[in-house]
C-alpha positions as a Markdown table, in Angstrom:
| # | Residue | x | y | z |
|---|---|---|---|---|
| 1 | Met | 0.0 | 0.0 | 0.0 |
| 2 | Ser | 1.7 | 3.2 | -1.1 |
| 3 | Glu | -0.2 | 5.3 | 1.5 |
| 4 | Gln | -1.2 | 3.9 | 4.8 |
| 5 | Lys | -5.0 | 3.9 | 5.0 |
| 6 | Leu | -7.0 | 4.2 | 8.2 |
| 7 | Ala | -9.3 | 1.4 | 9.5 |
| 8 | Leu | -11.7 | 1.5 | 12.5 |
| 9 | Val | -12.6 | -1.8 | 14.0 |
| 10 | Thr | -15.3 | -1.9 | 16.7 |
| 11 | Gly | -15.3 | -4.6 | 19.3 |
| 12 | Ala | -11.6 | -5.4 | 18.8 |
| 13 | Ser | -10.7 | -6.7 | 22.3 |
| 14 | Arg | -11.0 | -10.5 | 21.5 |
| 15 | Gly | -12.1 | -13.2 | 19.1 |
| 16 | Ile | -13.2 | -12.2 | 15.7 |
| 17 | Gly | -12.7 | -8.5 | 16.3 |
| 18 | Arg | -9.1 | -8.9 | 17.5 |
| 19 | Ala | -8.3 | -11.2 | 14.5 |
| 20 | Ile | -9.8 | -8.6 | 12.1 |
| 21 | Ala | -7.8 | -5.8 | 13.6 |
| 22 | Glu | -4.6 | -7.8 | 13.4 |
| 23 | Arg | -5.2 | -8.9 | 9.8 |
| 24 | Leu | -5.8 | -5.3 | 8.7 |
| 25 | Val | -2.5 | -4.4 | 10.3 |
| 26 | Gln | -0.9 | -7.1 | 8.2 |
| 27 | Glu | -2.6 | -5.7 | 5.1 |
| 28 | Gly | -0.9 | -2.4 | 5.7 |
| 29 | Phe | -3.7 | -0.4 | 7.4 |
| 30 | Arg | -3.3 | 1.9 | 10.3 |
| 31 | Val | -5.8 | 0.4 | 12.7 |
| 32 | Val | -7.8 | 1.9 | 15.6 |
| 33 | Gly | -9.7 | -0.7 | 17.6 |
| 34 | Thr | -12.4 | -0.2 | 20.1 |
| 35 | Ala | -13.6 | -1.7 | 23.4 |
| 36 | Thr | -16.3 | -0.7 | 25.8 |
| 37 | Ser | -14.1 | 0.0 | 28.8 |
| 38 | Asp | -10.8 | 1.9 | 29.6 |
| 39 | Ser | -9.1 | -1.4 | 30.5 |
| 40 | Gly | -10.4 | -3.1 | 27.3 |
| 41 | Ala | -9.2 | -0.2 | 25.2 |
| 42 | Ala | -5.8 | -0.3 | 26.9 |
| 43 | Ala | -5.5 | -4.0 | 26.2 |
| 44 | Val | -6.4 | -3.4 | 22.5 |
| 45 | Arg | -3.9 | -0.6 | 22.3 |
| 46 | Met | -1.1 | -2.7 | 23.7 |
| 47 | Ala | -1.8 | -5.6 | 21.4 |
| 48 | Leu | -1.9 | -3.4 | 18.3 |
| 49 | Gln | 1.0 | -1.2 | 19.2 |
| 50 | Ala | 3.1 | -4.4 | 19.6 |
| 51 | Leu | 2.6 | -4.6 | 15.8 |
| 52 | Gly | 3.3 | -0.9 | 15.1 |
| 53 | Ala | 3.4 | 2.3 | 17.1 |
| 54 | Glu | 1.0 | 4.0 | 14.7 |
| 55 | His | -2.0 | 1.9 | 15.8 |
| 56 | Asp | -4.3 | 2.9 | 18.6 |
| 57 | Ala | -7.5 | 2.2 | 20.5 |
| 58 | Leu | -10.4 | 4.1 | 22.1 |
| 59 | Val | -13.4 | 3.5 | 24.3 |
| 60 | Leu | -16.6 | 3.1 | 22.4 |
| 61 | Asn | -20.0 | 1.9 | 23.6 |
| 62 | Ile | -22.2 | 1.8 | 20.6 |
| 63 | Ala | -25.3 | 1.1 | 22.8 |
| 64 | Asp | -24.9 | 4.6 | 24.2 |
| 65 | Pro | -25.9 | 7.3 | 21.7 |
| 66 | Val | -24.3 | 10.2 | 23.6 |
| 67 | Gln | -21.0 | 8.4 | 24.3 |
| 68 | Thr | -20.8 | 7.1 | 20.7 |
| 69 | Glu | -21.3 | 10.6 | 19.2 |
| 70 | Ala | -18.6 | 12.0 | 21.4 |
| 71 | Ala | -16.1 | 9.2 | 20.9 |
| 72 | Leu | -16.5 | 9.2 | 17.1 |
| 73 | Lys | -16.1 | 13.0 | 16.9 |
| 74 | Asp | -12.8 | 12.5 | 18.9 |
| 75 | Phe | -11.8 | 9.7 | 16.6 |
| 76 | Leu | -12.3 | 11.9 | 13.5 |
| 77 | Thr | -10.4 | 14.8 | 15.1 |
| 78 | Arg | -7.4 | 12.6 | 16.2 |
| 79 | Phe | -7.1 | 10.2 | 13.4 |
| 80 | Gly | -9.0 | 11.6 | 10.4 |
| 81 | Thr | -11.5 | 9.9 | 8.0 |
| 82 | Pro | -11.3 | 6.1 | 7.9 |
| 83 | Tyr | -11.0 | 4.2 | 4.6 |
| 84 | Val | -12.4 | 1.1 | 6.2 |
| 85 | Val | -15.1 | 0.8 | 9.0 |
| 86 | Val | -15.7 | -2.7 | 10.4 |
| 87 | Asn | -18.8 | -2.9 | 12.6 |
| 88 | Asn | -18.0 | -6.0 | 14.7 |
| 89 | Ala | -19.1 | -5.0 | 18.2 |
| 90 | Gly | -22.2 | -6.8 | 19.4 |
| 91 | Ile | -23.8 | -8.7 | 22.3 |
| 92 | Thr | -26.1 | -11.6 | 23.0 |
| 93 | Arg | -29.0 | -11.9 | 25.4 |
| 94 | Asp | -30.3 | -15.4 | 24.6 |
| 95 | Asn | -33.6 | -16.7 | 25.9 |
| 96 | Leu | -36.5 | -18.7 | 24.6 |
| 97 | Phe | -39.1 | -16.3 | 23.1 |
| 98 | Leu | -41.8 | -17.0 | 25.7 |
| 99 | Arg | -39.3 | -16.1 | 28.4 |
| 100 | Met | -37.6 | -13.2 | 26.7 |
| 101 | Asn | -38.3 | -9.9 | 28.3 |
| 102 | Asp | -38.3 | -6.4 | 26.9 |
| 103 | Ala | -34.8 | -5.6 | 28.2 |
| 104 | Glu | -33.3 | -8.7 | 26.5 |
| 105 | Trp | -34.9 | -7.7 | 23.2 |
| 106 | Asp | -34.1 | -4.0 | 23.4 |
| 107 | Asp | -30.5 | -4.5 | 24.5 |
| 108 | Val | -29.7 | -6.6 | 21.5 |
| 109 | Ile | -31.5 | -4.5 | 18.9 |
| 110 | Asn | -30.1 | -1.3 | 20.4 |
| 111 | Thr | -26.5 | -2.6 | 20.3 |
| 112 | Asn | -26.3 | -4.9 | 17.3 |
| 113 | Leu | -28.5 | -2.9 | 14.9 |
| 114 | Ser | -29.0 | 0.7 | 16.2 |
| 115 | Gly | -25.3 | 0.7 | 17.3 |
| 116 | Val | -24.2 | 0.1 | 13.7 |
| 117 | Phe | -26.5 | 2.8 | 12.5 |
| 118 | Arg | -24.8 | 5.2 | 15.0 |
| 119 | Val | -21.3 | 4.4 | 13.8 |
| 120 | Cys | -22.3 | 4.7 | 10.1 |
| 121 | Lys | -24.1 | 7.9 | 10.8 |
| 122 | Ala | -20.9 | 9.4 | 12.2 |
| 123 | Met | -18.6 | 8.0 | 9.5 |
| 124 | Val | -20.5 | 8.1 | 6.3 |
| 125 | Lys | -20.5 | 11.9 | 5.8 |
| 126 | Pro | -16.7 | 12.3 | 6.0 |
| 127 | Met | -16.3 | 9.2 | 3.9 |
| 128 | Leu | -18.6 | 10.7 | 1.2 |
| 129 | Lys | -16.3 | 13.7 | 1.1 |
| 130 | Gln | -13.3 | 11.4 | 0.8 |
| 131 | Lys | -15.1 | 9.6 | -2.1 |
| 132 | Asp | -13.5 | 6.3 | -1.2 |
| 133 | Gly | -13.9 | 3.5 | 1.3 |
| 134 | Ala | -15.4 | 0.3 | 2.6 |
| 135 | Ile | -17.9 | -0.4 | 5.3 |
| 136 | Ile | -18.0 | -4.0 | 6.5 |
| 137 | Asn | -20.7 | -5.2 | 8.9 |
| 138 | Ile | -20.3 | -8.4 | 10.8 |
| 139 | Ser | -23.6 | -10.3 | 10.6 |
| 140 | Ser | -24.2 | -14.0 | 11.4 |
| 141 | Ile | -25.5 | -17.2 | 9.9 |
| 142 | Ile | -28.3 | -16.7 | 12.5 |
| 143 | Gly | -29.6 | -13.7 | 10.6 |
| 144 | Thr | -30.4 | -16.2 | 7.7 |
| 145 | Thr | -31.3 | -19.4 | 9.5 |
| 146 | Gly | -32.7 | -18.2 | 12.8 |
| 147 | Asn | -32.0 | -20.0 | 16.0 |
| 148 | Ala | -34.1 | -21.1 | 18.9 |
| 149 | Gly | -33.4 | -18.8 | 21.9 |
| 150 | Gln | -32.1 | -16.1 | 19.7 |
| 151 | Ala | -35.1 | -14.3 | 18.3 |
| 152 | Asn | -33.6 | -10.9 | 19.3 |
| 153 | Tyr | -30.2 | -11.7 | 17.8 |
| 154 | Ala | -31.6 | -13.1 | 14.6 |
| 155 | Ala | -33.8 | -10.1 | 14.1 |
| 156 | Ala | -30.9 | -7.7 | 14.7 |
| 157 | Lys | -28.6 | -9.5 | 12.2 |
| 158 | Ala | -31.3 | -9.9 | 9.6 |
| 159 | Gly | -32.0 | -6.2 | 10.0 |
| 160 | Leu | -28.3 | -5.5 | 9.7 |
| 161 | Glu | -28.2 | -7.2 | 6.3 |
| 162 | Gly | -31.2 | -5.2 | 5.0 |
| 163 | Phe | -29.6 | -2.0 | 6.4 |
| 164 | Thr | -26.4 | -2.9 | 4.5 |
| 165 | Arg | -28.1 | -3.4 | 1.2 |
| 166 | Ser | -30.0 | -0.1 | 1.5 |
| 167 | Leu | -27.0 | 1.9 | 2.5 |
| 168 | Ala | -24.9 | 0.3 | -0.3 |
| 169 | Gln | -27.4 | 1.6 | -2.8 |
| 170 | Glu | -27.3 | 5.1 | -1.4 |
| 171 | Ile | -23.5 | 5.6 | -1.4 |
| 172 | Ala | -22.2 | 3.4 | -4.2 |
| 173 | Ser | -21.9 | 6.3 | -6.6 |
| 174 | Arg | -19.3 | 7.9 | -4.2 |
| 175 | Asn | -17.0 | 4.8 | -4.5 |
| 176 | Ile | -17.9 | 3.5 | -1.0 |
| 177 | Thr | -18.8 | -0.2 | -0.7 |
| 178 | Val | -21.0 | -1.6 | 2.1 |
| 179 | Asn | -21.0 | -5.4 | 2.7 |
| 180 | Cys | -21.6 | -8.0 | 5.3 |
| 181 | Val | -19.6 | -10.9 | 6.5 |
| 182 | Ala | -21.8 | -13.6 | 8.1 |
| 183 | Pro | -19.8 | -16.0 | 10.3 |
| 184 | Gly | -21.1 | -19.5 | 11.1 |
| 185 | Phe | -19.9 | -21.1 | 14.3 |
| 186 | Ile | -16.4 | -19.8 | 15.0 |
| 187 | Gln | -14.0 | -21.1 | 17.7 |
| 188 | Thr | -13.8 | -18.4 | 20.3 |
| 189 | Asp | -13.9 | -18.3 | 24.1 |
| 190 | Met | -17.7 | -18.3 | 23.7 |
| 191 | Thr | -17.7 | -21.7 | 21.9 |
| 192 | Asp | -14.9 | -23.1 | 24.1 |
| 193 | Ile | -17.2 | -23.2 | 27.1 |
| 194 | Leu | -20.0 | -25.1 | 25.4 |
| 195 | Pro | -20.6 | -28.7 | 26.7 |
| 196 | Glu | -19.0 | -31.3 | 24.5 |
| 197 | Thr | -22.4 | -32.8 | 23.6 |
| 198 | Gln | -23.6 | -29.4 | 22.4 |
| 199 | Lys | -20.3 | -29.0 | 20.3 |
| 200 | Glu | -20.9 | -32.4 | 18.8 |
| 201 | Ala | -24.5 | -31.5 | 17.9 |
| 202 | Ile | -23.3 | -28.3 | 16.2 |
| 203 | Leu | -20.5 | -30.1 | 14.3 |
| 204 | Ala | -23.0 | -32.6 | 13.0 |
| 205 | Thr | -24.7 | -29.8 | 11.1 |
| 206 | Ile | -21.5 | -28.4 | 9.5 |
| 207 | Pro | -20.4 | -30.2 | 6.3 |
| 208 | Gly | -16.8 | -29.0 | 6.9 |
| 209 | Lys | -16.9 | -30.9 | 10.2 |
| 210 | Arg | -15.1 | -28.2 | 12.2 |
| 211 | Phe | -15.6 | -24.8 | 13.7 |
| 212 | Gly | -14.2 | -21.9 | 11.8 |
| 213 | Gln | -11.3 | -19.8 | 13.0 |
| 214 | Pro | -11.4 | -16.1 | 13.7 |
| 215 | Glu | -8.7 | -15.6 | 11.1 |
| 216 | Glu | -11.0 | -17.0 | 8.5 |
| 217 | Ile | -13.5 | -14.3 | 9.1 |
| 218 | Ala | -10.7 | -11.8 | 9.1 |
| 219 | Gly | -9.6 | -13.0 | 5.7 |
| 220 | Ala | -13.0 | -12.3 | 4.3 |
| 221 | Val | -13.0 | -8.9 | 5.8 |
| 222 | Ala | -9.5 | -8.2 | 4.4 |
| 223 | Phe | -10.7 | -9.2 | 0.9 |
| 224 | Leu | -13.7 | -6.8 | 1.1 |
| 225 | Ala | -11.4 | -4.0 | 2.4 |
| 226 | Gly | -9.0 | -4.5 | -0.5 |
| 227 | Asn | -8.7 | -3.3 | -4.1 |
| 228 | Asn | -10.0 | -6.6 | -5.6 |
| 229 | Ala | -13.4 | -6.1 | -4.0 |
| 230 | Arg | -14.1 | -2.6 | -5.3 |
| 231 | Tyr | -17.0 | -3.7 | -7.5 |
| 232 | Ile | -18.7 | -5.7 | -4.8 |
| 233 | Thr | -21.3 | -4.0 | -2.7 |
| 234 | Gly | -24.6 | -4.8 | -0.9 |
| 235 | Gln | -23.6 | -8.4 | -0.5 |
| 236 | Thr | -23.4 | -10.8 | 2.4 |
| 237 | Ile | -20.5 | -13.2 | 2.3 |
| 238 | His | -21.2 | -16.4 | 4.3 |
| 239 | Val | -18.2 | -18.0 | 6.0 |
| 240 | Asn | -19.7 | -21.1 | 7.7 |
| 241 | Gly | -18.1 | -24.3 | 6.4 |
| 242 | Gly | -21.2 | -25.1 | 4.4 |
| 243 | Met | -23.6 | -25.0 | 7.3 |
| 244 | Asn | -25.9 | -22.7 | 5.1 |
| 245 | Met | -25.6 | -22.7 | 1.3 |
| 246 | Gly | -28.5 | -20.4 | 0.5 |
């Protein structure tokens, strides 16, 4: 890369987000990762600056409209306009629908869908002036297939994919792409704690007969962030070992 471009990666403290941030560093980007706490941001900063002093981190809670607006204004002032925005931050509040309460529904929709809206709202205008860039939203196979106990999460991720297609249509003429990457079951600390019987049941549904690795999601993100994907927009790339082939 002749000129180092800037990338913002939300939810970069662990798992898929950490892998994405580190892969974008490898691809030559200057990366700023986010976490929801001071200690989390400090850990992200330490990990990224071990790869290069130019990288950084900040505190960002996309569920909080006021904090998000202030944090992203600070980001633009300190670092400038990003070329790549990766919306990875998200939460789960799983429960069977008949037991799911308003807070469990609202928390997931507010973070996983409205939070992405807030980040894009802050970043799209300067990116339009830049007339170049890529927005990559991390969805989930659950947004396509649904999953018992995750009506809130499935609704948020399905909504995220619809949001992605609509935003892509609005800003494609300014040379800005908007796409999703939808992971299947990826080996992270969240899957590591599952009982062996549950892991075996999940693996039985995956033609690839293994969980994915965070680095495989990061690879798809790196592709969408690169020059070879400039004519791809409004798409969802599924990375799930064949679990869903729709």
